[in-house]
C-alpha positions, 0 to 999 in steps of 0.5 A: 486486500484492505481495499476489497474488504475492510476494516480488518484486524492485524490478525486477519490481515496477517493470516490473509497475506500468507507471505512468511512475515512475522506477525510483528512485521505485519503490525509494524507495517500497518502502523507505519501506513496509518502514521503516513495517513494511508490507513485508519487505525481504531480500537474495537474490543481491545483489537486494532482494526485498519481501513484505508483512508485513500484510494488503492492507487493513491496508497500504492503510489506511496509504496511505489515511491518507498520501494523505488527509493529504498529497495530497488534504487529505481525511478518510481515509473520503473517500478510501475512498469514492473507491475504492468509487465506482471499484469498485477493491476489492470491497465486503468490502474496502471494509468492511474498510478502513472498519472498520480506519480506524474502529478506528485512529481510536478508538485516537488 
């Protein structure tokens, strides 16, 4: 969502997610993403606003790795395959995810 329209406040993001999370969970997640260098966090009129620091695919790669390791206990490529099967992302985005994951694996 932030890659389509930004910057957004925690409240704007939380309301658009409509995923059943508590507001504090949304804020914590955004703060962690900012701490990892995926998002910027700035204060405007006493409200924190967030915007992406990296492209959509690069940000997603970090989340894929987190989900693969901590949620599903899968290889990151298997998580990307789940995205591909659900047609969540375009073929070009899936290719970019795979390329980014491959490059990152080569560095480690």
